[in-house]
C-alpha positions in Angstrom: 0.0 0.0 0.0 1.4 3.3 -1.1 -0.5 5.4 1.5 -1.1 4.6 5.1 -3.9 5.7 7.5 -5.0 4.7 11.0 -7.8 2.2 10.0 -6.0 0.6 7.1 -6.7 -3.2 6.7 -9.6 -2.8 9.2 -13.3 -3.3 8.7 -15.6 -0.6 10.1 -19.2 -1.2 11.0 -21.2 1.8 9.6 -24.7 0.6 10.5 -24.9 3.0 13.5 -23.7 5.9 11.5 -26.1 5.0 8.7 -29.0 4.9 11.3 -28.1 8.4 12.4 -28.0 9.6 8.8 -31.4 8.1 8.1 -32.9 9.4 11.3 -31.9 13.0 10.4 -32.9 12.7 6.8 -36.2 14.6 6.2 -37.6 11.9 3.9 -39.8 8.8 4.0 -36.8 6.6 5.0 -36.6 8.3 8.4 -39.8 6.4 9.4 -37.9 3.1 9.4 -36.6 2.0 12.8 -34.1 -0.8 13.2 -35.7 -4.2 13.8 -34.1 -7.6 14.5 -31.8 -8.9 11.8 -33.0 -10.9 8.9 -31.6 -14.5 8.8 -32.4 -15.4 5.2 -32.5 -13.6 1.9 -36.3 -14.1 2.1 -37.1 -12.1 5.2 -40.4 -13.0 6.8 -42.5 -11.4 9.6 -45.9 -12.0 11.2 -48.5 -9.4 10.4 -50.3 -7.8 13.3 -54.0 -8.5 13.3 -55.4 -4.9 13.5 -59.1 -4.8 14.1 -61.0 -1.6 13.4 -63.7 -1.0 15.9 -66.5 -1.3 13.5 -68.2 -3.6 10.9 -69.6 -2.9 7.4 -72.8 -4.5 6.2 -73.2 -5.0 2.5 -76.9 -5.7 2.8 -79.5 -5.6 5.6 -82.8 -7.5 5.7 -85.1 -7.8 8.7 -82.3 -7.0 11.1 -79.8 -9.4 9.6 -76.6 -7.7 8.5 -74.6 -9.4 5.8 -70.9 -8.9 6.7 -67.5 -10.3 5.9 -66.2 -13.3 8.0 -63.6 -11.0 9.5 -66.2 -8.5 10.6 -68.4 -11.2 12.0 -65.5 -12.4 14.2 -65.3 -9.0 15.8 -68.7 -9.2 17.6 -70.4 -11.5 20.0 -73.9 -12.0 21.2 -74.6 -8.9 23.4 -72.2 -6.6 21.6 -73.7 -3.1 21.2 -73.5 -1.4 17.8 -74.3 2.1 16.6 -74.8 3.0 12.9 -72.6 5.8 11.8 -74.1 9.3 12.0 -77.1 8.1 14.2 -77.3 7.8 18.0 -79.6 4.7 18.0 -78.1 1.7 19.8 -78.5 -1.9 18.5 -77.7 -5.2 20.3 -76.4 -8.3 18.6 -78.7 -11.3 19.1 -77.0 -13.8 16.8 -73.7 -14.2 15.0 -73.1 -16.6 12.0 -70.2 -16.9 9.6 -71.1 -14.0 7.4 -74.2 -12.5 9.1 -75.0 -10.6 12.3 -78.5 -10.2 13.6 -79.4 -7.1 15.6 -82.3 -5.6 17.5 -83.0 -2.1 18.7 -81.6 -1.7 22.3 -82.1 2.1 22.8 -83.5 4.8 20.5 -81.4 7.6 22.2 -83.6 10.2 20.6 -83.4 8.7 17.1 -86.3 7.6 14.9 -84.2 4.8 13.4 -85.6 1.2 13.9 -84.5 -2.2 12.7 -87.1 -2.1 9.9 -85.7 1.3 8.8 -82.1 0.2 8.4 -80.9 0.8 4.8 -81.3 -2.4 2.7 -78.1 -1.6 0.8 -76.0 -1.7 3.9 -74.3 0.6 6.3 -71.2 1.0 8.6 -71.6 0.3 12.3 -69.3 1.3 15.2 -68.7 -1.3 17.9 -69.7 0.5 21.1 -68.9 -2.2 23.6 -69.6 -5.8 24.7 -71.0 -5.7 28.3 -69.9 -8.6 30.5 -71.9 -10.2 33.3 -70.5 -11.2 36.7 -68.4 -14.4 37.0 -67.2 -14.5 33.4 -64.8 -17.1 32.3 -62.2 -17.8 29.7 -63.5 -17.2 26.2 -66.3 -14.9 27.2 -64.5 -11.7 26.2 -63.9 -10.2 22.8 -61.2 -12.1 21.0 -58.2 -10.1 19.7 -55.3 -12.0 18.1 -51.9 -10.5 18.1 -50.7 -12.1 14.9 -52.1 -13.5 11.7 -50.5 -14.4 8.4 -46.9 -14.0 7.4 -45.5 -11.5 4.9 -42.0 -11.3 3.4 -39.6 -9.1 1.6 -36.3 -9.8 -0.1 -32.9 -8.5 1.0 -30.9 -6.3 -1.3 -27.2 -5.7 -1.6 -26.0 -2.1 -1.6 -22.4 -1.1 -2.4 -20.6 2.2 -2.5 -17.0 2.8 -3.6 -14.9 5.4 -1.6 -11.9 6.5 -3.5 -9.2 9.0 -2.7 -6.6 9.7 -5.4 -2.9 10.2 -4.7 -3.3 13.8 -5.9 -6.1 14.5 -3.4 -4.0 13.1 -0.6 -1.0 15.2 -1.6 -3.0 18.4 -1.8 -4.2 17.7 1.8 -7.0 20.3 1.6 -9.3 18.7 4.1 -6.7 17.4 6.5 -4.9 14.0 6.6 -6.0 10.8 5.1 -8.2 9.9 8.0 -10.2 13.1 7.8 -10.5 12.9 4.0 -11.7 9.3 4.2 -14.3 10.0 6.9 -15.5 12.9 4.8 -15.9 10.8 1.7 -17.5 8.0 3.7 -20.1 10.5 5.0 -20.9 11.5 1.4 -21.2 7.8 0.4 -23.6 7.2 3.3 -25.7 10.2 2.4 -26.0 8.8 -1.2 -26.9 5.4 0.3 -29.6 7.0 2.4 -31.1 8.6 -0.7 -30.9 5.3 -2.5 -32.6 3.5 0.4 -35.4 6.2 0.4 -36.2 5.5 -3.2 -36.1 1.7 -2.8 -38.4 2.1 0.3 -40.9 4.0 -1.9 -40.7 2.3 -5.3 -38.7 -0.9 -5.0 -40.1 -4.2 -6.3 -39.8 -7.5 -4.4 -37.5 -10.1 -6.1 -36.1 -13.0 -4.3 -32.4 -13.5 -5.1 -31.2 -16.8 -6.6 -28.7 -18.0 -9.1 -30.3 -16.1 -12.0 -31.8 -13.1 -10.2 -30.5 -10.3 -8.0 -32.3 -9.8 -4.7 -34.5 -6.6 -4.7 -36.4 -5.2 -1.8 -40.0 -4.1 -2.3 -41.2 -0.7 -1.2 -44.4 1.2 -0.2 -46.0 1.2 -3.7 -45.3 -2.5 -4.0 -46.9 -3.5 -0.7 -49.4 -0.7 -0.3 -51.3 -0.9 -3.6 -53.4 -3.7 -5.2 -56.1 -5.9 -3.8 -57.3 -5.0 -0.4 -55.3 -1.8 -0.2 -56.8 1.5 1.1 -57.1 4.0 -1.7 -58.9 7.3 -2.5 -59.2 8.6 -6.1 -59.1 12.4 -5.8 -60.2 12.7 -9.5 -58.2 15.8 -10.2 -59.2 17.7 -7.0 -56.5 19.5 -5.0 -55.1 18.1 -1.8 -57.1 19.6 1.1 -58.3 18.8 4.6 -61.4 17.0 3.2 -59.5 14.3 1.3 -56.9 14.1 4.0 -59.6 13.4 6.6 -61.1 10.8 4.3 -57.8 9.0 4.2 -57.3 9.3 7.9 -60.8 7.9 8.5 -60.0 4.9 6.2 -56.8 4.1 8.2 -58.5 4.6 11.5 -61.4 2.3 10.5 -59.0 -0.5 9.8 -57.3 -0.2 13.2 -54.4 2.0 12.2 -53.3 5.4 13.7 -52.9 8.0 11.0 -49.9 10.1 12.1 -48.3 11.3 8.8 -49.1 12.9 5.5 -46.5 11.9 2.9 -46.4 14.0 -0.2 -44.1 16.0 -2.5 -42.9 19.5 -1.6 -45.4 21.1 -4.0 -48.3 19.4 -2.4 -47.0 20.4 1.1 -47.2 24.0 -0.1 -50.8 23.4 -1.2 -51.7 22.1 2.3 -50.0 25.1 3.9 -51.9 27.6 1.8 -55.2 26.1 2.9 -54.3 26.7 6.5 -52.6 30.0 6.0 -55.4 32.1 7.4 -55.7 29.9 10.5 -52.1 30.2 11.6 -51.5 31.5 15.1 -48.2 33.2 16.2 -47.5 33.2 19.9 -45.0 35.4 21.7 -42.5 32.5 22.3 -42.2 31.8 18.6 -38.7 32.5 17.2 -39.7 31.7 13.6 -42.1 33.2 11.2 -43.7 31.8 8.0 -46.8 30.1 6.7 -45.5 26.5 6.4 -47.8 24.0 8.2 -45.9 21.0 9.5 -48.6 19.4 11.7 -52.3 19.2 10.9 -54.9 18.1 13.5 -57.3 15.7 11.8 -61.0 15.8 12.4 -61.3 12.1 12.9 -59.6 11.5 16.3 -58.2 15.0 17.0 -54.6 13.9 16.8 -51.8 15.7 14.9 -50.5 14.4 11.5 -47.0 15.4 10.5 -46.6 16.6 6.9 -43.5 15.0 5.3 -42.5 16.7 2.1 -40.4 14.1 0.3 -38.9 15.3 -3.1 -39.0 11.7 -4.4 -42.8 11.5 -4.1 -44.9 11.7 -7.3 -46.5 15.1 -7.4 -50.1 13.8 -7.9 -49.9 11.3 -5.1 -50.1 11.5 -1.3 -50.2 8.9 1.4 -51.9 8.9 4.8 -49.6 6.8 7.0 -49.3 5.0 10.3 -45.5 4.5 10.5 -45.7 2.0 13.3 -45.3 -0.9 10.9 -42.1 0.2 9.2 -38.8 -1.4 9.9 -35.3 -1.8 8.5 -33.6 -5.2 8.9 -30.0 -6.0 8.2 -29.2 -9.5 7.0 -27.4 -11.1 10.0 -23.6 -10.4 9.7 -24.2 -8.2 6.6 -24.8 -4.8 8.1 -23.3 -1.8 6.2 -19.6 -1.8 6.7 -16.5 -0.5 4.9 -13.2 -2.2 4.4 -10.0 -1.6 2.5 -10.1 -2.5 -1.2 -6.9 -0.8 -2.4 -5.3 -3.0 -5.1 -1.6 -3.3 -5.2 0.1 -0.3 -6.9 -3.1 1.8 -6.9 -2.3 5.5 -6.8 -4.5 6.4 -3.8 -6.8 4.7 -1.4 -9.9 2.7 -2.2 -12.5 1.4 0.4 -15.8 -0.3 -0.2 -19.0 0.2 1.8 -21.0 -3.0 1.4 -24.1 -4.3 3.1 -27.4 -6.3 2.7 -30.7 -5.3 4.2 -34.5 -5.1 3.6 -37.6 -3.3 4.7 -40.6 -4.5 6.8 -44.1 -3.2 5.9 -46.3 -4.6 8.6 -50.0 -4.3 7.8 -49.3 -1.7 5.2 -52.7 -2.2 3.6 -54.4 -1.3 6.8 -51.9 1.3 8.0 -51.5 3.3 4.8 -54.0 4.9 2.4 -52.9 6.2 -1.0 -54.5 9.3 -2.4 -54.1 9.3 -6.2 -54.9 11.5 -9.2 -54.5 14.8 -7.3 -54.4 18.1 -9.1 -50.8 18.9 -9.8 -49.3 21.2 -7.2 -48.3 23.8 -9.9 -52.0 24.0 -11.0 -53.3 24.1 -7.4 -50.8 26.8 -6.4 -51.7 28.8 -9.5 -55.4 28.6 -8.6 -54.6 29.8 -5.1 -52.6 32.8 -6.4 -55.4 33.9 -8.6 -58.0 33.4 -5.8 -60.2 36.5 -5.2 -61.0 36.8 -1.5 -64.5 37.5 -0.3 -65.3 40.6 1.8 -67.8 40.3 4.6 -69.5 43.6 5.5 -72.1 44.2 8.2 -75.4 45.9 7.2 -78.0 48.0 8.9 -80.6 45.2 8.6 -82.9 44.4 11.5 -80.8 41.6 12.7 -77.4 42.6 14.1 -76.0 39.4 12.7 -77.0 40.0 9.1 -74.1 40.0 6.7 -73.7 40.6 3.0 -70.9 38.9 0.9 -69.4 40.6 -2.1 -66.2 40.1 -4.2 -63.3 42.3 -3.4 -63.0 43.2 -7.1 -66.5 44.6 -7.1 -66.1 46.7 -3.9 -66.0 50.4 -4.5 
């Protein structure tokens, strides 16, 4: 070796450094926490069995609700249900494989009866399942922790770190150690961006003799049959469609905590809430960017993550609790010396193999597609003409008249 440095011929584990880089990266990849190592190229995990606290009837006849088998398993005889948007209380009197029979338990001021339930079906919230004294094993509601298995493939990532003899001689950034650490930081930043794009758009391919292993991403696992999806049909991203997505995730048992979108759509959301921003005396920043939105479904905040890799006409409502990053055992990202004999400089290789976990992604994530492009939405917002509200001398002190600002004289 023509050039020497303190960690020559040593292998360095970079997984902790990469974890710090990923954590600080304001992108989708920062949602992925470290989980136990994968032991095979085909990494499997058990899905959590999330149960939304409600059932959906596809048809109703004489108090018999036609439901899916999974919905029927959520209730027992005696479970109390309430149809959405109505205070009437119904009690379950019988449960079969795909049907639930109910009777009116309390009107609660509603005129709704069993005979008046919509024949085309409706959604019902599970209120509770009252228990009597001296209950035994099996009398309570059954909630299973795990259900079916899901898997993803591991993928190999490799970055070359090269310092030429000329760069070492110029010594602009300090000695060889400092220059290598600086180049390694650049390589890990590039790797973090690569991981972000794989976590979004990667396809799942199990590695074998004729195929390279590829890790699947959000679009691979979060779309298709059974996935939550809202077609915006060209509408702009606003609180209404966001709350629709949050309601879908919450209904499946997830906890909607994040809005994933592109930077342009983040500006669209911010503009909607621009006139509702509040500045308090302790603030040390000013601006109209909205980073957290309180949804109307459960009153919790949802963080807006503006990822430049996101397609402009897409957004996701996400519960990030199911995301994980698993290194293949013994194959975490590490760098080692790869300088060939006689090479004019230093060469090191950062190499590792890992994959991503997407637990219950079809319950925890809802895609919003076919949004109005952010450029069109922002242009419409810029040309918006505000409405002036002026009081009048009408008999009622609350009477108001609305007129366009352009027509005001």
